[in-house]
C-alpha positions as CSV (number, residue, x, y, z in Angstrom):
1,M,68.2,131.6,69.3
2,Y,69.9,128.3,70.5
3,T,68.6,125.1,69.4
4,D,68.3,121.9,71.6
5,Q,71.2,120.4,69.9
6,D,73.4,123.3,71.0
7,I,72.3,122.9,74.3
8,A,72.8,119.1,74.3
9,N,76.3,119.7,73.1
10,L,77.1,122.3,75.9
11,V,76.1,120.1,78.5
12,A,78.0,117.1,77.2
13,R,81.0,119.5,76.9
14,V,80.4,120.9,80.5
15,Q,80.3,117.4,81.8
16,Q,83.4,116.5,80.0
17,L,85.3,119.4,81.4
18,E,84.1,118.6,84.7
19,M,85.5,115.1,84.6
20,Q,88.8,116.5,83.3
21,A,89.1,119.0,86.1
22,A,88.3,116.4,88.7
23,T,90.9,114.0,87.3
24,R,93.5,117.0,87.3
25,Q,92.7,117.8,91.1
26,A,93.3,114.0,92.0
27,A,96.3,113.8,90.0
28,G,97.7,117.2,91.0
29,T,97.8,116.7,94.5
30,P,100.9,114.9,95.8
31,N,100.2,111.6,98.1
32,I,102.4,112.5,100.8
33,K,101.8,111.9,104.5
34,M,102.1,115.8,105.5
35,L,99.1,116.6,103.5
36,S,97.1,113.5,105.5
37,Q,93.6,114.5,107.3
38,N,95.0,112.6,110.5
39,F,96.9,114.8,112.9
40,L,99.2,111.9,114.1
41,T,100.2,111.2,110.8
42,R,101.2,114.7,109.7
43,A,102.9,115.2,113.2
44,F,105.1,111.9,112.8
45,A,105.9,113.1,109.2
46,V,106.9,116.4,110.1
47,W,109.0,114.8,113.2
48,G,110.6,112.4,110.5
49,H,111.7,115.2,108.1
50,N,113.2,117.1,111.4
51,F,115.1,113.9,112.7
52,V,116.7,113.3,109.0
53,A,117.6,117.0,108.8
54,S,119.2,117.1,112.3
55,L,121.0,113.8,111.4
56,L,122.4,115.1,108.3
57,I,123.4,118.5,109.9
58,G,125.0,116.5,112.8
59,I,127.0,114.3,110.7
60,A,128.6,117.1,108.6
61,I,129.3,119.1,111.6
62,S,130.9,115.8,113.3
63,C,133.1,115.5,110.3
64,V,134.4,118.7,110.2
65,M,135.1,118.8,113.9
66,T,136.8,115.4,113.6
67,V,139.1,116.8,111.0
68,I,139.9,119.9,113.0
69,G,140.4,117.8,116.1
70,L,142.9,115.8,113.9
71,I,144.7,118.7,112.8
72,L,145.0,120.2,116.1
73,G,145.8,117.0,117.9
74,A,148.8,116.3,115.5
75,A,149.9,120.1,115.9
76,V,149.8,119.7,119.9
77,G,151.4,116.3,119.6
78,T,154.5,117.3,117.7
79,T,154.9,120.4,119.9
80,V,154.6,118.2,123.2
81,I,156.9,115.8,121.8
82,N,159.4,118.7,121.2
83,W,159.2,120.0,124.7
84,I,159.7,116.7,126.0
85,N,163.0,116.0,124.1
86,Q,164.1,119.4,125.0
87,L,163.5,118.8,128.7
88,M,165.1,115.2,128.5
89,G,168.1,116.8,126.5
90,S,168.6,119.5,129.3
91,L,168.5,116.8,132.1
92,P,172.1,116.1,133.4
93,Q,173.2,112.5,133.0
């Protein structure tokens, strides 16, 4: 049914496909520390991502709160200055 030449061709083809599959698996896996076999390496990679995310969120919230503080400070400052001027104007001289 199948000749020795057919079987030899199929064996060569299977070996070629196995080599291609091994190459794709090695190239398909990203080389990042979160996939490391070492627990401490993974732990510090997760901690680093958490630190950077917290830092970015903290900077954004700080900027928003600074702008709100400046706006409220200016509004309160002008109100206080007007109040002091009214007090000074109502004092007898």
